[in-house]
C-alpha positions as CSV (number, residue, x, y, z in Angstrom):
1,X,4.1,0.9,-0.8
2,X,5.1,2.3,2.6
3,X,2.4,0.0,4.2
4,X,3.8,-3.0,2.3
5,X,7.3,-2.3,3.6
6,X,6.0,-2.2,7.1
7,X,4.3,-5.6,6.8
8,X,7.5,-7.0,5.3
9,X,9.6,-5.6,8.1
10,X,7.2,-7.1,10.6
11,X,7.5,-10.5,9.0
12,X,11.2,-10.2,9.1
13,X,11.1,-9.3,12.8
14,X,9.0,-12.4,13.5
15,X,11.6,-14.6,11.8
16,X,14.6,-12.8,13.4
17,X,13.1,-13.0,16.9
18,X,12.0,-16.6,16.7
19,X,14.1,-18.3,14.0
20,X,17.4,-16.3,14.0
21,X,19.5,-19.1,12.4
22,X,16.9,-19.5,9.7
23,X,17.0,-15.7,9.0
24,X,20.8,-15.7,9.0
25,X,20.8,-18.6,6.5
26,X,18.3,-16.8,4.2
27,X,20.7,-13.8,4.3
28,X,23.7,-15.9,3.5
29,X,21.8,-17.3,0.5
30,X,20.8,-13.7,-0.5
31,X,17.1,-14.5,-0.2
32,X,15.2,-11.3,0.3
33,X,11.9,-11.4,2.2
34,X,10.2,-9.7,-0.7
35,X,10.8,-12.9,-2.7
36,X,8.3,-14.9,-0.7
37,X,6.5,-12.6,1.8
38,X,5.2,-10.1,-0.6
39,X,2.7,-12.6,-2.1
40,X,1.7,-13.6,1.5
41,X,0.7,-10.0,2.2
42,X,-1.0,-9.4,-1.1
43,X,-3.0,-12.7,-1.1
44,X,-3.4,-13.1,2.6
45,X,-2.2,-16.7,2.1
46,X,-5.1,-17.5,-0.2
47,X,-2.8,-18.2,-3.1
48,X,-1.3,-21.3,-1.6
49,X,-3.2,-22.4,1.5
50,X,-6.2,-24.9,1.3
51,X,-9.6,-23.4,1.3
52,X,-10.6,-24.7,4.8
53,X,-7.5,-23.0,6.3
54,X,-8.2,-19.8,4.4
55,X,-11.8,-19.6,5.8
56,X,-10.5,-20.1,9.4
57,X,-7.7,-17.6,8.8
58,X,-10.1,-14.9,7.4
59,X,-12.5,-15.3,10.3
60,X,-9.7,-14.9,12.8
61,X,-8.1,-12.1,10.9
62,X,-11.4,-10.1,10.8
63,X,-11.9,-10.7,14.5
64,X,-8.3,-10.1,15.7
65,X,-6.5,-8.2,13.0
66,X,-2.9,-8.5,11.8
67,X,-1.7,-10.4,14.8
68,X,-3.4,-13.4,13.3
69,X,-1.4,-12.9,10.1
70,X,1.9,-12.9,12.0
71,X,0.8,-16.0,13.9
72,X,0.5,-17.8,10.6
73,X,4.0,-16.5,9.5
74,X,5.4,-17.9,12.8
75,X,3.7,-21.3,12.1
76,X,5.0,-21.4,8.5
77,X,8.5,-20.8,9.6
78,X,8.2,-23.3,12.5
79,X,7.3,-25.9,9.9
80,X,9.9,-25.1,7.2
81,X,12.9,-23.8,9.1
82,X,14.7,-27.1,9.2
83,X,14.2,-27.4,5.4
84,X,15.5,-23.9,4.8
85,X,18.6,-24.6,6.9
86,X,19.4,-27.6,4.7
87,X,19.3,-25.5,1.5
88,X,22.6,-24.6,-0.1
89,X,23.4,-21.9,-2.6
90,X,24.0,-24.5,-5.3
């Protein structure tokens, strides 16, 4: 579980560094990273990404390691940050 914590912390750092207002908003809404990022790490995105993306991701991941994983995290947040910021606690 220590390794999993490390991956979750790295995801959080990507978000804090690049999408600070989104991170702050998630914290205001009391959304913990474990609520969504745990499944990303466990499934390596295969549980919700289309198969063609998954194949490309796995090739890059095997060639370049975890930095490819964090690039995908960045791209996901780049796409959804505006939607997250529109969310309310209601």
